[in-house]
N, C-alpha and C positions, 0 to 999 in steps of 0.2 A: 504494500500500500504506500502511496506517495502523498506526503503532506507538503502543502505549499503555502507560503505566506508572502505577502507583499508589504514590507515595512513602510512603504510610502502611501498605502491605502488608508482611507479614513475609517475603514472597518477595523475594530479592535483585533489584535493578533489572536486572542483566544477564540473569537468568533470565526476567524479564518481557519484555525485548526479544527474546530468543531465542524465547520462547513466541509472540510476535506473528508471527514469521516462520513458525514451525511451523504455526500456525493458518492463515495465508495459504496455505501449501502444501497443507494438508489440505482447505481450502475451494476450491482451484483458482484462487485469485487470483494465485498465482505458479506458474510452470512451469519446466521445464528451459531453461537458457540465459538466463533473466531475471536482470537485475542488481539487487542490492539497492542502496539509496541509499548514498552515501558515509557512512562512520561519522561524520565531522565534521558532516555535514548532519543526521543523525539525532540526534546529541548536542545540537546547537543547538536543534532543534525540540522535543526532550523536556526540555531544560534539565538534562541530566545530563553527567557527565564523559565525555570522549572515550574513555577507557580502559574505561568501563562498556560502551559499544557495541562496542568492539573485543573485549572478553572474550566478549560474546554471539556475535559473528561467529566467534570462534575456537572456541567451543563447538559452533556449528553446523557448522564445518569438521570438528571432531573426530567429529561424528556422521555425517559424510559427506553432509550436506545442501547445503553450499555449498563452492565452490572459491575459495580466497583467493589472489590473485596481485597482486604489486606492480604498480601502474600499471593494472591491470584491475579491481581492486576485488573485491567478493564476487559470485559468479555461482552461481545455483542449479544443482545437479547433476542434478536430476530424480529423486533417490532418494526412496523412499517412507518418510516419517517414521514411520509405524506399524510398518513392517517393521524399521526400525532400532531402534525402542523395544522391540520384541519380542526382538530379538537381545540388546540391553543387559540386559533382564530375565533372559534365559536365562544370560547371562554372569555376572550377579550371583549367580544360583542356583548355577552351577558353582563360582564362587570360594568361596562359603560352604560348599559340600559338600567342596571340596578342603581348605579350612582345617580343617574338622571331621575329615577323614581324615588330617590331618597332612602333606599333600603340599606340596612346594616348587613355586615358580613354573615352574622348568624342567621338572619332571615333568608339570605341567598343560599346558604348551606342547607337550610330546611327545605327550601323549594327544590333544590337539586336532589336531595335525598328522597323527597316525595316522587319526583319524576323518575328517579332510578328504580324505585319500587314499582 
């Protein structure tokens, strides 16, 4: 897998690293169970700070695309990045509508829980 970053880009470096993984998932270069290279190795090859790569990996974890475990590293979950992106967009829309309506977070949680059931 090839990671690429453009230090002159306005996009943060961690976003560029995470985008490289998303692209590899979308193009089928990575699949469920595949391990991502150790963050220290990626940071060295890209000549970026280790924490930049760790932040990218954490973002991918938050999106459900990788599982991070101490001693095991980052492992691809097999989740569909496009499906996750669609849910995030819908969540943003929901949050904007809830704020406009003056709802509190707990009220939104309750509504979502009811719909889930």
